[in-house]
C-alpha positions in Angstrom: 100.2 90.2 117.4 97.8 87.4 116.7 95.9 89.2 114.2 99.2 90.4 113.0 100.2 86.5 112.4 97.5 85.3 111.1 96.5 87.9 108.2 98.8 86.4 105.4 97.5 82.6 106.2 93.8 84.5 106.2 93.6 85.2 103.1 94.5 81.7 101.1 90.3 81.3 100.7 89.3 78.9 98.2 87.2 80.2 95.4 85.7 78.4 92.0 83.7 79.5 88.8 86.2 80.9 86.8 87.1 81.5 82.8 87.9 77.7 82.2 88.7 74.5 83.1 90.4 74.2 86.4 94.4 73.1 85.6 95.1 69.4 86.5 97.1 68.4 88.9 99.4 66.9 86.1 99.4 70.2 84.6 100.8 72.6 86.8 103.5 69.5 88.2 104.7 69.7 84.1 105.0 73.6 84.2 106.3 73.4 88.0 109.2 71.2 86.3 109.9 73.6 83.9 110.1 77.0 85.8 112.8 74.3 87.9 114.7 73.9 85.0 114.4 77.7 83.9 115.7 78.9 87.4 118.4 76.4 86.5 119.7 77.3 83.6 119.9 81.4 84.8 121.0 80.1 88.5 124.0 77.7 86.8 125.0 80.0 84.0 125.8 82.7 86.9 127.7 80.4 88.8 129.6 79.0 85.6 130.3 82.0 84.2 130.0 85.1 86.5 130.8 83.9 90.4 132.1 85.7 92.1 130.9 88.7 90.3 127.9 90.6 91.3 125.5 90.0 88.3 125.7 88.0 85.2 125.9 89.3 82.0 123.8 86.9 79.8 125.0 88.0 76.5 128.6 88.5 76.9 128.7 85.0 79.3 131.0 86.7 82.2 130.2 88.5 85.1 130.0 92.2 85.9 132.3 93.8 87.9 132.1 97.1 88.5 134.5 99.5 87.4 135.4 96.6 84.5 132.3 97.6 82.6 130.9 101.2 81.1 129.5 103.0 84.0 125.8 102.4 84.0 124.7 105.6 86.6 122.7 103.9 89.2 122.3 100.8 88.5 125.3 100.0 89.5 124.9 101.0 92.9 123.4 98.0 93.6 126.9 96.5 92.9 129.1 95.8 95.9 131.7 92.8 94.7 130.1 91.3 97.2 128.6 88.5 95.2 125.1 89.8 94.9 123.5 87.7 92.5 124.7 84.6 94.5 123.1 86.2 98.9 120.0 87.1 96.6 119.1 83.9 95.5 120.3 81.9 98.9 116.6 81.3 100.4 115.2 80.9 96.7 117.2 77.4 96.7 114.9 76.2 99.9 112.2 77.1 98.3 112.9 75.5 95.2 114.1 72.5 97.1 117.5 72.6 95.7 118.4 72.0 99.7 122.2 70.3 98.9 122.8 73.7 96.3 121.6 75.7 99.2 124.4 74.3 101.8 126.9 74.9 99.3 126.0 78.0 98.2 125.7 79.2 102.0 129.8 77.7 102.2 130.9 80.1 99.6 128.9 82.8 101.0 130.7 82.5 104.1 134.2 81.2 102.6 134.5 84.0 99.3 132.4 87.1 100.5 133.7 90.4 101.9 131.6 93.0 103.1 134.5 95.8 103.8 135.2 96.7 100.2 136.1 100.2 99.3 132.9 101.1 97.0 130.2 103.0 97.2 126.9 101.1 97.2 122.8 102.3 97.2 121.8 102.0 100.5 118.1 101.0 99.7 119.4 98.3 97.3 121.9 96.8 99.6 119.6 96.6 102.6 116.7 94.9 100.3 118.7 92.3 98.2 122.5 91.6 100.3 120.6 92.3 104.3 117.7 90.5 103.0 119.1 88.0 101.3 121.5 87.0 104.1 118.4 87.2 106.7 116.5 85.0 104.6 118.8 82.3 104.3 119.9 82.6 108.2 116.5 81.7 108.8 116.0 78.8 106.4 119.7 77.5 107.8 118.1 77.8 110.9 114.8 75.3 110.1 116.9 72.9 108.3 119.6 72.5 110.9 116.6 72.4 113.4 115.1 69.8 111.1 119.2 67.5 111.5 118.2 67.3 107.7 121.2 69.6 106.8 123.2 72.5 107.7 124.6 70.8 110.9 127.9 72.7 110.8 126.1 76.2 110.9 127.2 78.5 113.7 124.9 81.4 112.8 127.3 82.7 110.2 125.1 84.4 107.9 123.4 86.4 111.0 127.1 87.2 111.9 127.4 88.8 108.1 124.0 90.3 108.4 125.2 92.1 111.5 128.4 93.5 110.3 126.8 95.1 106.9 124.0 96.7 109.3 126.9 98.3 111.0 128.2 99.8 107.4 124.9 100.7 106.7 124.7 102.8 110.0 126.1 105.5 109.2 123.6 106.4 106.0 121.5 107.8 108.9 124.1 110.2 110.4 121.4 113.2 109.3 119.6 115.9 111.1 116.0 114.3 110.1 117.2 111.0 110.3 116.6 110.0 106.9 119.3 108.0 105.6 121.2 109.1 102.7 121.1 107.8 99.9 124.4 105.8 99.4 127.5 105.0 101.8 130.7 103.4 101.2 131.3 99.8 103.2 134.2 101.0 104.4 134.4 104.2 105.1 130.9 105.1 105.8 129.9 108.8 104.9 131.6 111.4 106.4 135.1 110.5 105.8 137.3 112.3 103.0 137.7 108.9 101.4 134.3 108.2 101.5 133.4 109.5 98.0 130.2 110.0 99.2 128.2 112.4 101.3 127.3 115.3 99.2 123.9 114.1 98.4 120.9 116.1 99.6 118.0 113.7 98.3 116.2 110.4 98.6 113.5 109.0 97.5 110.4 108.1 99.7 110.9 104.6 99.1 114.3 104.3 99.6 114.0 105.8 102.7 110.7 103.9 104.4 112.3 100.5 102.7 114.3 99.5 106.0 112.2 98.5 108.5 111.3 94.8 107.9 114.8 94.3 107.3 116.7 96.3 110.2 113.5 95.2 112.7 114.5 91.7 111.9 118.5 91.8 112.2 117.7 93.8 115.6 115.1 91.0 116.6 117.1 88.0 115.2 121.0 89.5 116.9 119.4 91.6 119.8 120.6 95.0 119.4 118.0 97.0 119.1 119.3 100.1 117.2 119.0 98.9 113.6 115.1 99.3 114.2 115.5 102.1 116.0 117.0 104.4 113.4 114.4 102.6 110.7 111.4 103.4 113.0 113.1 107.4 112.5 112.9 107.1 109.1 109.7 105.7 108.8 108.3 108.5 111.6 109.9 111.3 110.1 107.8 110.6 106.4 105.0 110.3 108.0 105.7 113.8 109.7 105.7 115.0 106.4 102.6 114.1 104.8 100.6 116.4 103.6 98.0 117.0 105.8 95.0 117.1 103.9 95.7 114.3 101.2 97.8 112.3 103.7 99.9 111.7 100.4 103.7 111.9 100.4 106.1 112.9 97.1 108.7 111.3 96.0 111.9 112.6 96.4 112.6 114.3 100.2 115.6 116.4 101.1 117.6 113.9 103.8 118.9 117.3 106.0 115.2 119.7 106.4 112.7 117.0 104.9 111.3 119.4 102.4 109.8 117.3 99.7 111.9 118.0 96.5 109.5 116.1 94.2 106.1 116.6 94.8 104.3 113.8 92.3 102.4 111.3 94.5 101.4 107.8 93.5 102.4 104.2 94.0 104.7 103.3 91.7 108.8 104.1 91.3 110.1 106.5 94.4 107.4 105.4 96.5 106.0 101.7 96.1 107.7 100.0 99.2 107.1 102.7 101.1 103.3 102.0 101.3 104.4 98.2 101.3 106.3 98.0 104.4 103.9 99.9 106.5 101.6 96.8 106.3 104.1 94.2 106.2 105.6 96.2 109.5 102.6 95.8 110.9 102.2 91.8 110.1 105.8 91.1 110.9 106.7 93.0 113.7 102.8 93.4 115.2 102.4 96.8 116.3 99.3 98.4 115.2 101.0 101.8 114.4 102.2 101.0 111.4 98.5 99.6 110.1 97.1 102.9 111.4 99.4 104.7 109.2 98.8 101.9 106.0 95.0 102.3 106.7 95.4 106.3 106.3 97.7 106.5 103.3 95.7 103.6 101.4 92.1 105.6 101.7 94.0 108.5 100.4 95.3 106.3 97.3 91.8 105.2 96.8 90.6 108.3 96.5 93.1 110.2 94.2 95.4 108.1 93.0 93.4 104.9 92.1 91.4 105.7 89.1 90.2 101.7 88.3 92.0 100.3 86.3 94.6 103.1 86.1 97.4 104.0 89.2 97.7 108.0 88.4 100.4 109.7 89.9 98.6 113.3 91.3 100.2 116.3 92.6 100.4 115.4 96.5 99.3 119.2 97.5 96.8 119.1 94.6 95.6 115.5 94.2 92.9 116.2 91.9 95.1 117.2 89.1 97.7 114.2 87.2 101.0 115.3 86.9 101.3 112.8 84.1 99.6 110.4 81.6 102.1 107.6 81.8 102.2 105.1 84.6 105.4 102.5 85.6 105.7 98.6 85.7 106.9 98.8 89.2 103.4 99.8 90.5 102.3 96.2 89.6 103.3 95.1 92.7 100.1 97.3 94.1 97.2 94.3 93.3 99.1 92.1 95.5 99.3 94.4 98.2 95.3 95.1 98.0 95.3 91.3 98.5 96.8 91.5 101.5 94.6 94.1 102.6 91.6 91.8 101.7 91.0 94.6 99.1 90.5 92.3 95.5 87.9 94.1 93.2 90.5 97.3 92.5 93.0 94.6 92.3 91.5 92.4 89.9 90.8 95.6 87.9 94.6 96.7 88.1 96.0 93.3 87.3 93.7 92.7 84.5 94.5 95.9 82.9 98.3 95.0 83.4 97.8 91.7 82.1 96.1 93.4 78.8 99.2 95.1 78.4 101.6 92.0 78.5 99.5 90.7 76.0 100.2 93.9 73.7 103.7 93.8 74.4 104.5 90.3 75.5 106.0 92.2 78.9 105.5 95.1 81.2 107.3 98.1 79.8 108.8 100.2 82.1 106.6 102.7 81.0 103.6 103.0 79.4 101.0 105.7 78.4 97.1 105.6 79.6 96.1 105.0 75.9 98.7 101.5 76.9 101.3 102.6 74.5 105.2 102.3 75.0 106.4 105.6 76.8 109.5 103.6 77.9 110.6 100.1 76.0 112.6 98.1 78.4 111.7 95.2 80.4 114.3 94.3 82.9 113.0 91.0 83.4 111.4 92.4 87.0 108.6 90.4 89.0 106.1 92.3 90.4 103.4 91.3 87.6 104.2 87.8 88.7 104.1 88.9 92.4 100.3 90.0 92.2 99.4 87.0 89.9 100.8 84.6 92.9 98.7 86.4 95.5 95.3 86.9 93.8 95.2 83.1 92.9 96.0 82.8 96.7 93.1 84.9 97.3 90.4 83.5 94.6 91.9 80.2 94.0 90.7 80.6 90.2 92.6 78.8 87.7 92.6 81.9 85.7 95.8 83.5 87.3 97.3 79.5 86.3 97.0 80.4 83.0 98.1 84.3 83.7 101.7 82.8 85.4 101.7 80.0 82.9 102.2 82.7 79.5 104.8 84.4 81.7 106.6 81.2 81.9 106.4 81.0 78.4 106.8 84.5 76.8 110.0 84.3 79.5 110.9 81.1 77.7 110.4 82.6 74.0 111.8 85.6 74.4 114.7 86.6 77.2 116.1 82.9 76.9 119.7 83.2 75.4 122.4 80.2 76.3 124.1 82.1 79.1 121.1 82.9 80.9 117.7 85.1 80.6 118.6 88.3 79.1 116.3 91.8 79.7 114.3 93.4 77.3 115.9 96.3 75.4 113.1 97.0 74.0 109.6 95.7 73.7 108.9 96.6 70.6 111.2 95.4 68.9 112.5 92.4 71.2 116.1 93.6 71.0 118.1 92.4 74.2 120.2 93.9 76.7 123.3 91.9 78.3 121.9 92.2 81.9 120.2 89.7 84.4 120.0 91.3 87.5 120.4 89.5 90.5 116.1 90.0 91.5 115.4 87.4 88.9 116.7 84.9 90.3 115.6 86.0 94.0 112.0 87.0 93.2 110.2 85.9 89.7 111.4 82.1 90.2 110.2 82.1 94.2 106.8 84.0 93.1 106.3 81.6 90.1 107.3 78.3 91.7 104.5 79.1 94.5 102.1 79.7 92.1 101.9 76.1 90.4 102.5 74.5 94.5 100.4 72.8 96.8 101.7 73.6 100.0 102.5 69.8 101.0 105.2 70.4 97.9 107.4 73.4 99.9 110.2 72.6 102.3 108.6 75.3 104.5 104.7 76.4 105.5 105.1 79.5 103.5 102.4 81.1 105.7 104.6 81.6 108.2 106.6 84.2 106.7 106.3 87.2 105.1 107.6 88.5 101.9 110.0 91.1 101.8 110.0 93.5 99.0 113.2 91.4 97.6 110.6 88.6 98.3 113.2 87.2 101.3 111.6 85.6 103.9 111.1 86.9 107.2 109.2 84.7 109.8 105.9 86.3 111.5 107.0 85.3 114.4 109.5 88.0 114.9 106.4 89.8 116.5 106.5 88.0 119.8 110.1 88.3 120.1 110.0 92.0 121.2 107.2 94.9 122.5 106.1 97.4 119.9 107.7 100.5 120.3 105.4 103.0 122.3 106.8 105.9 121.1 105.6 105.4 118.0 102.2 107.1 118.0 100.0 108.0 115.4 97.1 110.5 116.0 93.5 109.5 115.3 92.6 109.8 111.8 89.5 111.1 110.7 89.1 109.0 107.3 86.6 106.0 107.9 87.6 102.5 108.3 86.3 100.2 106.1 85.2 96.2 106.3 89.2 95.4 106.1 90.6 98.3 108.1 91.4 95.4 111.3 90.0 92.8 110.4 90.8 89.6 108.4 88.4 89.1 104.7 86.2 86.3 104.1 85.0 84.6 101.0 81.6 84.9 102.2 82.5 89.2 101.8 84.4 89.1 99.2 82.5 87.0 97.0 79.0 86.9 98.1 77.3 83.6 96.8 78.7 84.9 93.5 81.8 82.2 93.0 82.0 84.4 89.6 82.5 87.5 91.0 86.5 87.6 90.1 85.4 87.0 86.6 82.6 90.0 86.3 85.5 92.2 87.3 87.9 90.5 84.7 85.1 91.0 81.7 84.7 94.5 81.8 88.9 95.1 81.2 89.0 91.9 78.9 89.6 93.9 75.4 91.2 97.3 77.3 94.0 97.8 75.0 92.1 96.2 71.8 94.4 93.2 71.7 92.1 90.3 71.2 88.1 92.5 70.3 86.8 91.2 67.4 86.7 94.1 64.6 82.9 95.1 64.2 82.3 97.8 61.2 79.8 100.6 62.4 78.2 103.1 60.5 78.3 105.8 63.7 82.0 105.7 65.1 81.0 107.0 68.9 83.0 108.1 72.1 82.3 109.3 75.2 83.2 112.3 77.3 82.6 113.0 80.7 81.1 116.4 80.6 80.2 118.7 83.2 76.8 120.0 83.1 77.3 122.7 80.8 79.5 120.6 78.5 81.4 123.2 76.7 85.0 122.9 77.7 85.8 119.6 76.3 83.8 120.6 73.1 85.6 123.6 72.4 89.1 122.4 73.6 88.0 119.7 70.2 86.6 122.0 68.2 90.0 124.2 68.3 91.8 121.0 67.4 89.6 121.5 63.8 87.1 118.4 65.3 83.4 118.8 64.8 81.1 117.1 67.2 77.3 116.7 67.1 75.4 114.8 69.3 74.5 111.3 68.8 71.0 111.9 69.8 70.5 114.3 67.2 71.5 112.1 64.8 69.5 109.2 66.3 66.7 111.4 66.4 67.1 112.6 62.7 67.0 109.3 61.6 65.1 107.0 63.3 62.3 109.4 64.8 63.5 108.5 68.6 66.4 108.5 70.7 66.8 106.7 74.0 68.2 108.9 77.3 71.2 108.2 78.1 71.2 107.7 82.0 74.1 109.0 83.3 74.0 112.6 83.7 76.7 114.9 82.0 77.6 112.2 79.7 77.3 113.1 75.6 77.4 110.5 73.0 78.8 112.5 69.8 79.5 111.5 66.4 82.5 112.4 64.8 81.3 114.7 61.9 84.3 115.9 60.9 87.2 113.1 58.8 89.9 113.1 61.0 93.0 111.6 60.0 94.5 108.0 61.7 97.1 109.5 63.9 100.2 107.5 64.3 100.4 105.0 67.5 104.0 107.3 68.1 104.7 110.7 67.9 106.8 111.6 65.4 110.1 111.9 66.7 112.0 114.9 64.8 115.7 113.3 64.7 118.7 115.3 66.0 122.2 115.1 65.5 125.7 116.0 67.6 128.4 116.9 65.1 132.3 116.4 66.1 133.3 119.7 64.2 137.1 120.0 66.1 139.9 118.5 64.8 140.1 115.7 63.6 136.8 115.3 63.0 135.8 118.1 61.0 132.6 116.9 60.9 132.8 113.4 59.5 131.5 111.9 62.8 127.6 112.6 63.1 125.8 111.0 65.7 121.7 110.3 66.2 120.5 111.9 68.8 116.6 112.7 69.9 115.1 115.8 71.8 113.4 117.1 74.4 109.8 118.1 74.7 111.0 121.2 76.8 114.6 123.7 76.6 115.9 125.3 73.1 113.7 124.4 70.3 117.0 123.4 67.9 114.6 123.2 64.6 113.9 126.9 65.4 118.2 127.7 65.5 119.4 128.4 62.0 123.0 127.5 62.5 121.8 124.7 65.9 124.2 125.3 69.0 127.8 124.7 68.8 130.2 124.5 71.7 133.4 122.1 73.5 132.0 119.3 75.8 132.5 118.6 79.4 131.8 115.4 81.6 129.7 116.6 84.7 130.4 115.5 87.8 128.6 113.6 89.5 127.7 112.0 85.7 124.3 111.8 86.6 124.0 115.2 87.4 121.2 114.4 90.1 123.2 115.6 93.2 125.4 119.3 93.4 127.2 119.9 90.4 131.0 120.0 91.8 132.5 120.8 88.6 130.3 124.0 87.8 133.0 126.0 87.0 134.9 124.0 84.7 131.2 123.1 82.8 130.1 127.0 82.7 130.0 128.1 79.3 130.5 124.6 77.9 127.9 122.1 76.7 127.5 119.3 79.5 128.0 115.1 79.0 125.5 113.4 81.6 124.5 109.8 82.0 120.6 109.2 82.5 119.3 107.8 85.3 118.8 108.6 89.3 116.5 110.9 88.8 114.4 113.1 85.7 115.8 114.4 82.7 114.6 117.9 83.7 116.2 117.9 86.9 119.6 117.2 85.7 118.3 119.9 82.9 117.9 122.5 86.2 121.3 121.6 87.8 123.8 122.1 85.0 121.5 125.2 83.5 122.4 126.6 87.2 126.0 125.8 86.7 125.8 127.7 83.4 125.8 125.2 80.6 125.1 126.3 77.0 123.7 122.9 76.1 123.4 119.4 77.6 124.1 115.7 76.1 122.3 113.1 77.9 123.9 109.4 77.5 122.2 106.3 77.7 122.8 104.5 81.0 121.7 101.2 79.4 124.9 99.0 77.9 124.7 98.2 74.1 121.5 100.8 73.3 121.9 102.4 69.7 120.0 104.8 67.7 119.6 101.5 64.6 118.2 99.4 66.9 115.8 101.3 69.5 113.3 103.8 68.2 113.7 107.2 69.1 112.0 109.2 71.5 111.3 112.4 73.0 112.9 113.2 77.4 109.6 114.3 78.7 109.6 116.8 82.0 109.2 115.7 85.8 105.6 116.8 86.1 106.3 120.5 87.1 106.4 123.4 84.7 109.5 123.4 82.4 109.7 127.0 80.8 112.7 127.3 83.3 114.7 125.5 81.4 116.1 127.4 78.0 119.2 124.9 76.9 119.2 122.5 74.5 118.7 119.3 75.7 119.5 115.8 73.6 119.5 112.5 74.5 122.2 109.7 72.5 122.2 105.7 73.3 124.8 103.8 74.6 127.0 103.0 71.7 126.5 106.6 70.0 127.6 107.8 73.7 130.5 105.9 73.8 132.1 107.0 70.6 131.8 110.8 71.8 132.5 109.9 75.4 135.8 108.3 73.7 136.6 111.2 71.4 136.9 113.4 74.7 139.2 111.0 76.5 141.5 110.5 73.7 141.8 114.5 72.3 141.0 116.5 75.7 138.8 119.1 73.7 136.1 118.3 71.3 133.9 120.6 70.1 130.2 119.7 68.5 127.3 121.1 66.8 123.8 120.2 68.1 121.1 121.2 65.1 118.7 119.0 63.5 120.0 116.0 61.5 117.9 117.6 58.1 120.3 120.5 58.7 123.5 118.5 59.3 126.7 120.9 58.5 128.4 119.9 55.0 125.6 118.2 54.0 124.7 118.6 50.2 121.4 120.7 49.7 119.0 120.7 47.2 118.9 123.9 45.1 115.6 125.5 45.2 113.5 126.5 42.4 110.1 128.8 42.3 108.0 127.4 39.3 105.0 129.3 38.4 102.0 128.0 36.7 99.3 129.4 34.7 97.3 128.4 32.3 97.2 129.2 28.8 96.4 128.3 25.1 99.2 126.1 23.3 101.6 127.8 22.1 101.0 130.9 23.3 103.8 132.6 25.5 103.1 135.9 27.9 104.8 139.0 27.7 108.4 138.7 29.4 108.7 135.5 28.9 110.9 133.2 26.9 110.4 130.0 25.2 113.5 128.0 26.0 113.7 129.1 29.8 109.5 128.3 30.0 108.5 124.4 31.2 104.9 123.9 29.4 102.4 121.1 30.7 100.0 120.1 28.1 96.6 119.1 29.7 95.0 117.4 27.0 91.0 116.7 27.6 89.8 113.7 29.0 86.7 112.3 28.4 86.4 110.9 31.9 87.2 114.6 33.4 84.6 116.1 35.7 83.5 119.9 36.6 86.0 119.1 39.8 88.8 118.7 38.3 88.4 121.3 35.8 87.6 123.6 38.1 90.2 122.6 40.3 93.3 123.7 37.6 91.8 127.1 37.3 93.3 129.8 38.7 97.0 131.4 38.7 99.5 129.2 41.8 102.7 129.7 42.6 104.8 126.5 44.2 108.0 126.5 45.3 109.8 122.8 44.0 112.7 121.0 45.4 115.2 120.0 42.5 118.6 119.2 42.6 118.9 120.7 39.1 119.9 124.3 38.0 118.7 123.7 34.7 115.3 125.4 34.2 114.9 122.7 31.1 114.4 119.6 32.7 111.7 118.0 30.8 109.0 117.4 33.2 
């Protein structure tokens, strides 16, 4: 337990020697004041324009109230009509020394917030944001009260609210496995006919494995062990269901039988905070079992998922196979977790890669490819990159990370600040805004940024006495001494080898042996990873490196099949210089591109589709631009497209059992984006008998006019089984379609490529036959009035190549809107 209490604080090592000059106290103070001003702008905008609503809509300057705004799918499951942003921000107010505002906010929370609303919420989001927010605020209120400074009226009201909310979340754990349902009705629970939930069969690994900190803290603060027992049980199930050969877990699991539904394994969305809570449960609770489990998983992560500086998803049963070529932004928390463990080298590598991506796009896109191109362009003001920046600065003392933090502050102010707060970025490529400011922006972003530029003496609490939850709420590590660990929680001994940091706290000498520039030397290898900032140098030889096996055949043959001819660079060099240096790494060939290859565009060309409303009163006049999918029926190969009447899926996200399968059969389904992968939705709806699917974006205000079209991708599994056509509409186009359905009940649509739009005038095609002849010569069967004559005059500059290129007889097909063949050429 003593070790658990000092793991965090002993990482605060001082290391100097960096990329540039250290930041002065005055410079840090100026940035800290700027962060406080930004926080005031965001918090006051919420209180002035949105409270008591759950969230602020910064573009509309009003609150987001669930049920009064267009449904955004699973994103709205965070909203429970319990003033979400206020509760999520409470302990941030204390950390930023806004103690008067904190006391007033607590009074508002106690007076105004109700937790018994008839509303279905996400168990995961409500736990980390609301329960965690209440617990963190209670701990802060108690500290201030004990000091005699503030909160003398406080009588544990926030703890009582937390306990009430805990009991309202407990019905979600009423499953045969012990894994919680993903959603619960705050008033009616799960099994009640009035609950409008309880039909789900799946949950994500992080959703089930991110309860232990809040539930254990609630048990230890309230004295009721039931919360910690249920959260421990869920963690036990996930541990037991890991793949024993790889020690990895999947992304989605069946809550009733424990079978894996999605077997891709990574450290990003769907799994991230499960790993985080194993490590932090050990620090907070002093239970060695959690550390042993974390170490087992961490060894597997570093063996299979970590491909420095990348963190790639693999198949849990066959972890040598990457299941996708892109990463999501949520994995940006992982370098911070590696700091807690003391494994700084890979943390520095991955963080530097992420920083280079932000240099290229201003922010981390929601997903980006291994070539650092945008995969999903949204940036909802996520704090994970700032979190890892803070932890790396605390671990190294390197002012480089202060410069990184400064860039975060400047970009937020420059690109996301609006009159009523800060707005999420709808697409980092265009910089367009989204009418959204999630509560985690105030709960997490400003905490980490303020701490980054603050000295311990400038904080109202000793930050080393607390552990951050995944929502950055503060829980005291002293909880490890309030209750003995659960002895039924056992982890069988693992075969993996313990490394230096498995059970001990790292030291500066171990991490940076006689080398204060150690961190810089690691970063320098990734400084120009994305190409940003690299000086352009002309080179006669464009070299590439391929990791070939000893035979070296497969990659070369693959490239040849693409029309690229390759010659070993050694042959070229030896031919020109007479000597060649041997490559020190066996199996790596340096090759020169001999064939000229055309430059590939940065973004893959997307063939636009349309959804054309053809039933009365539209009659084909309403045409909505749609994006295609990389799987399902290829509409470009269907002569007449796909016609059908549209029906909304129930549930609208199509991420659970389809409740209106009979109604959908033989129709084109409408389904909302979010909550699960496109492929999973498509499979469920195809099984229900639909003839096609129209997916509608859940991001409010998105449109094809402002956001580039993209191709929907699969889930890493084979998608050959999906045969129905799939198209994607942005929010504004989707709103037109759903409004038409609501008004006219029966709406027929046609799905087809934009170029084959029904009713669009098509150009006439004219076959023109060219042959070379002497001037005035007419061949047999030709009529002068219907013959186009191209007279070729001899030029002094004509080359032999020019002449020979005109020999022979060629037939071309040309497009012309004219029917008259006598058009003057």
